SEVOTOR-729683 format. One record per residue (C-alpha): chain; y, x, z; residue in three letters. Coordinates in nm, 4 decimals, decimal comma, always signed. Each point is the difference from the previous one (the first is absolute). Layout:
BEGIN
+------+----------+----------+----------+------+
! unit !        Y !        X !        Z ! code !
+------+----------+----------+----------+------+
!    A !        Y !        X !        Z !  ala !
...
+------+----------+----------+----------+------+
This chain:
BEGIN
+------+----------+----------+----------+------+
! unit !        Y !        X !        Z ! code !
+------+----------+----------+----------+------+
!    A !  +0,7663 !  -0,5865 !  -1,1931 !  met !
!    A !  +0,2056 !  +0,2250 !  +0,2618 !  asp !
!    A !  -0,1331 !  +0,3318 !  +0,0332 !  asn !
!    A !  -0,2232 !  +0,1096 !  +0,2384 !  gln !
!    A !  -0,0178 !  +0,3292 !  +0,1300 !  tyr !
!    A !  -0,3818 !  +0,1710 !  +0,0691 !  phe !
!    A !  -0,0812 !  +0,3422 !  +0,1293 !  thr !
!    A !  -0,2241 !  +0,1655 !  -0,3168 !  pro !
!    A !  -0,3144 !  -0,0944 !  +0,1959 !  glu !
!    A !  +0,1446 !  -0,3672 !  +0,1081 !  gly !
!    A !  +0,0119 !  -0,0403 !  -0,4111 !  leu !
!    A !  -0,3604 !  +0,1476 !  -0,0833 !  glu !
!    A !  -0,0896 !  -0,2542 !  +0,2870 !  lys !
!    A !  +0,1211 !  -0,2659 !  -0,1625 !  leu !
!    A !  -0,0948 !  +0,0435 !  -0,3527 !  lys !
!    A !  -0,3670 !  +0,0695 !  +0,1401 !  glu !
!    A !  +0,0592 !  -0,3556 !  +0,1360 !  glu !
!    A !  +0,1125 !  -0,1340 !  -0,3465 !  phe !
!    A !  -0,3056 !  +0,1437 !  -0,1627 !  arg !
!    A !  -0,2725 !  -0,1106 !  +0,2940 !  tyr !
!    A !  +0,1349 !  -0,3307 !  -0,0564 !  arg !
!    A !  +0,0110 !  -0,0449 !  -0,3592 !  thr !
!    A !  -0,3227 !  +0,2000 !  -0,0836 !  glu !
!    A !  -0,1933 !  -0,0567 !  +0,2733 !  val !
!    A !  +0,0572 !  -0,3231 !  +0,1941 !  leu !
!    A !  +0,0993 !  -0,2119 !  -0,3013 !  arg !
!    A !  -0,3578 !  +0,0194 !  -0,1154 !  gly !
!    A !  -0,1278 !  -0,0021 !  +0,3261 !  glu !
!    A !  +0,1756 !  -0,3549 !  +0,0141 !  ile !
!    A !  -0,0939 !  -0,1290 !  -0,3476 !  ala !
!    A !  -0,3520 !  +0,0818 !  +0,1117 !  lys !
!    A !  +0,0548 !  -0,2672 !  +0,2665 !  arg !
!    A !  +0,1535 !  -0,2237 !  -0,1751 !  leu !
!    A !  -0,2747 !  -0,0010 !  -0,2895 !  lys !
!    A !  -0,3137 !  -0,0236 !  +0,2591 !  glu !
!    A !  +0,2095 !  -0,2822 !  +0,1946 !  ala !
!    A !  +0,0023 !  -0,1881 !  -0,3366 !  lys !
!    A !  -0,3535 !  +0,0555 !  -0,0772 !  glu !
!    A !  -0,0865 !  -0,2079 !  +0,3267 !  glu !
!    A !  +0,1265 !  -0,3122 !  -0,1453 !  gly !
!    A !  +0,2580 !  -0,2429 !  +0,0871 !  asp !
!    A !  +0,3202 !  +0,2171 !  +0,0942 !  ile !
!    A !  +0,1802 !  -0,2935 !  +0,1493 !  ser !
!    A !  -0,1512 !  +0,0683 !  +0,3193 !  glu !
!    A !  -0,1072 !  +0,3378 !  +0,0197 !  asn !
!    A !  +0,1268 !  +0,2355 !  +0,2295 !  ala !
!    A !  -0,0960 !  +0,3147 !  -0,1172 !  gly !
!    A !  +0,1937 !  -0,0849 !  -0,3403 !  phe !
!    A !  +0,3145 !  -0,1080 !  +0,2395 !  asp !
!    A !  +0,0125 !  +0,3107 !  +0,2112 !  ala !
!    A !  -0,0693 !  +0,2310 !  -0,3641 !  ala !
!    A !  +0,3307 !  -0,2306 !  -0,1372 !  lys !
!    A !  +0,2086 !  +0,1111 !  +0,3061 !  glu !
!    A !  -0,1187 !  +0,3784 !  -0,0022 !  ala !
!    A !  +0,0959 !  -0,0590 !  -0,3626 !  gln !
!    A !  +0,2903 !  -0,1028 !  +0,0503 !  ala !
!    A !  +0,1090 !  +0,2486 !  +0,3012 !  val !
!    A !  -0,1292 !  +0,3034 !  -0,2183 !  asn !
!    A !  +0,2287 !  -0,0786 !  -0,3250 !  glu !
!    A !  +0,2868 !  -0,0790 !  +0,2628 !  gly !
!    A !  -0,0114 !  +0,3342 !  +0,1742 !  lys !
!    A !  -0,0846 !  +0,1304 !  -0,3702 !  ile !
!    A !  +0,3335 !  -0,1215 !  -0,1412 !  glu !
!    A !  +0,1744 !  +0,1114 !  +0,2931 !  glu !
!    A !  -0,1378 !  +0,3785 !  +0,0030 !  ile !
!    A !  +0,1043 !  -0,0049 !  -0,3634 !  lys !
!    A !  +0,3786 !  -0,1115 !  +0,0744 !  ser !
!    A !  -0,0432 !  +0,2992 !  +0,2580 !  ala !
!    A !  -0,0674 !  +0,2268 !  -0,2224 !  leu !
!    A !  +0,2377 !  -0,0808 !  -0,2687 !  glu !
!    A !  +0,2800 !  +0,0391 !  +0,2433 !  gly !
!    A !  -0,1725 !  +0,3083 !  +0,1759 !  ala !
!    A !  +0,2386 !  +0,3213 !  +0,0608 !  lys !
!    A !  -0,1686 !  +0,2980 !  +0,1338 !  val !
!    A !  +0,1551 !  +0,2195 !  +0,2454 !  phe !
!    A !  -0,1491 !  +0,3751 !  +0,1577 !  lys !
!    A !  +0,1483 !  +0,0061 !  +0,3226 !  gly !
!    A !  +0,3485 !  +0,1103 !  +0,0607 !  ser !
!    A !  -0,0992 !  +0,3636 !  -0,1224 !  ser !
!    A !  +0,2107 !  +0,2257 !  +0,2170 !  gly !
!    A !  +0,2956 !  -0,2353 !  +0,0322 !  lys !
!    A !  +0,1623 !  -0,0339 !  +0,3530 !  ser !
!    A !  +0,1327 !  -0,3573 !  -0,0725 !  thr !
!    A !  -0,2318 !  -0,2423 !  +0,1267 !  val !
!    A !  -0,1570 !  -0,2077 !  -0,3336 !  asp !
!    A !  -0,3075 !  -0,2259 !  -0,1673 !  val !
!    A !  -0,2564 !  +0,2397 !  +0,0466 !  gly !
!    A !  +0,1342 !  +0,1918 !  +0,2697 !  ser !
!    A !  -0,2235 !  +0,0937 !  +0,3883 !  gly !
!    A !  +0,2414 !  -0,0384 !  +0,2630 !  val !
!    A !  -0,0324 !  +0,0827 !  +0,3275 !  lys !
!    A !  +0,2104 !  -0,2339 !  +0,2873 !  ile !
!    A !  +0,0647 !  -0,0250 !  +0,3430 !  glu !
!    A !  +0,1248 !  -0,2887 !  +0,1996 !  ser !
!    A !  +0,0643 !  -0,0258 !  +0,3799 !  glu !
!    A !  -0,1934 !  -0,3010 !  +0,0279 !  asn !
!    A !  -0,2889 !  +0,0757 !  -0,2491 !  arg !
!    A !  -0,0512 !  +0,3598 !  -0,0100 !  gly !
!    A !  -0,0616 !  +0,2207 !  -0,2108 !  val !
!    A !  -0,1474 !  -0,1532 !  -0,3988 !  gln !
!    A !  -0,1048 !  +0,0738 !  -0,3509 !  glu !
!    A !  +0,0474 !  -0,1586 !  -0,3246 !  phe !
!    A !  -0,0363 !  -0,0106 !  -0,3096 !  val !
!    A !  +0,2831 !  -0,1855 !  -0,2029 !  ile !
!    A !  -0,1746 !  -0,2021 !  -0,2966 !  val !
!    A !  +0,0328 !  -0,3219 !  -0,2272 !  gly !
!    A !  -0,0595 !  -0,2777 !  +0,1343 !  ala !
!    A !  -0,3094 !  -0,0639 !  -0,1806 !  ala !
!    A !  -0,1410 !  +0,3387 !  +0,2265 !  glu !
!    A !  +0,1380 !  -0,1028 !  +0,3006 !  ser !
!    A !  -0,2358 !  +0,0225 !  +0,2927 !  asp !
!    A !  +0,1656 !  +0,0508 !  +0,3325 !  pro !
!    A !  -0,3278 !  +0,0429 !  +0,2171 !  leu !
!    A !  -0,0392 !  +0,2516 !  -0,2058 !  lys !
!    A !  +0,3150 !  +0,1723 !  -0,0172 !  gly !
!    A !  +0,1114 !  -0,1309 !  -0,3327 !  phe !
!    A !  +0,3459 !  -0,1675 !  +0,0110 !  ile !
!    A !  +0,1542 !  -0,1807 !  -0,2906 !  ser !
!    A !  +0,2982 !  +0,0638 !  -0,1387 !  asn !
!    A !  +0,1134 !  -0,3091 !  +0,0103 !  glu !
!    A !  -0,0650 !  -0,0597 !  +0,4129 !  ser !
!    A !  +0,2813 !  -0,0038 !  +0,1964 !  pro !
!    A !  -0,1740 !  +0,3310 !  +0,1711 !  leu !
!    A !  -0,0325 !  +0,1668 !  -0,3397 !  gly !
!    A !  +0,2934 !  -0,0886 !  -0,1642 !  ser !
!    A !  +0,2275 !  +0,1027 !  +0,3044 !  ala !
!    A !  -0,1421 !  +0,3571 !  -0,0268 !  phe !
!    A !  +0,0719 !  +0,0336 !  -0,4299 !  leu !
!    A !  +0,2577 !  +0,2367 !  -0,0398 !  gly !
!    A !  +0,0394 !  +0,1485 !  +0,3477 !  his !
!    A !  -0,1203 !  +0,4044 !  +0,0961 !  lys !
!    A !  -0,0949 !  +0,1745 !  +0,3105 !  lys !
!    A !  +0,1770 !  -0,0449 !  +0,2874 !  gly !
!    A !  +0,1641 !  -0,2948 !  -0,1139 !  asp !
!    A !  -0,0127 !  -0,3120 !  +0,2543 !  lys !
!    A !  -0,0988 !  -0,3498 !  -0,1338 !  ile !
!    A !  +0,0829 !  -0,3254 !  +0,2264 !  thr !
!    A !  -0,2668 !  -0,2912 !  -0,1608 !  val !
!    A !  +0,0430 !  -0,3714 !  +0,0695 !  lys !
!    A !  -0,3764 !  -0,1214 !  +0,1533 !  thr !
!    A !  -0,0714 !  -0,3794 !  +0,1366 !  pro !
!    A !  +0,0185 !  +0,1842 !  +0,3489 !  lys !
!    A !  +0,3388 !  +0,2006 !  -0,0646 !  gly !
!    A !  +0,1520 !  +0,2478 !  -0,1775 !  asp !
!    A !  -0,2163 !  +0,3453 !  -0,0071 !  val !
!    A !  +0,1576 !  +0,3566 !  -0,0055 !  glu !
!    A !  -0,2419 !  +0,2766 !  -0,2096 !  tyr !
!    A !  +0,0924 !  +0,3464 !  -0,0756 !  lys !
!    A !  -0,1722 !  +0,1662 !  -0,2508 !  ile !
!    A !  -0,1904 !  +0,3022 !  +0,0802 !  leu !
!    A !  -0,1601 !  +0,1176 !  -0,3557 !  glu !
!    A !  +0,0006 !  -0,0889 !  -0,3162 !  val !
!    A !  -0,3200 !  +0,0904 !  -0,1952 !  lys !
+------+----------+----------+----------+------+
């Protein structure tokens, strides 16, 4: 599994989801399956089918999270670095988009609507290794956009 980058908070959130899915949800689904079996004929039992589907989805998600945790790398931010790296906050400006702020995170924590952009995305990867004052041109579906880095946090 490729390494996935997480903030300490993001990793803790993933661990908590893993605990919930393995310690709570598994038991709830098993109880639903048992109750559905007790109702009799499972060949035409919608409750049983729904519980089996929930079980499959949950087990798949558990494996996905387990794999992510095994390859997890934690970053603590740029810690005073002047160049953009995974964990850095950046304040940027472009002519058509104005001033924006982002945090460069690993793909697993990416949430562009909240300002968390992946280090693997075109925008996130374009800023990596650059410093305050640098101008970067990013190819977008609507054409090239020039950004200036105003601040690296």
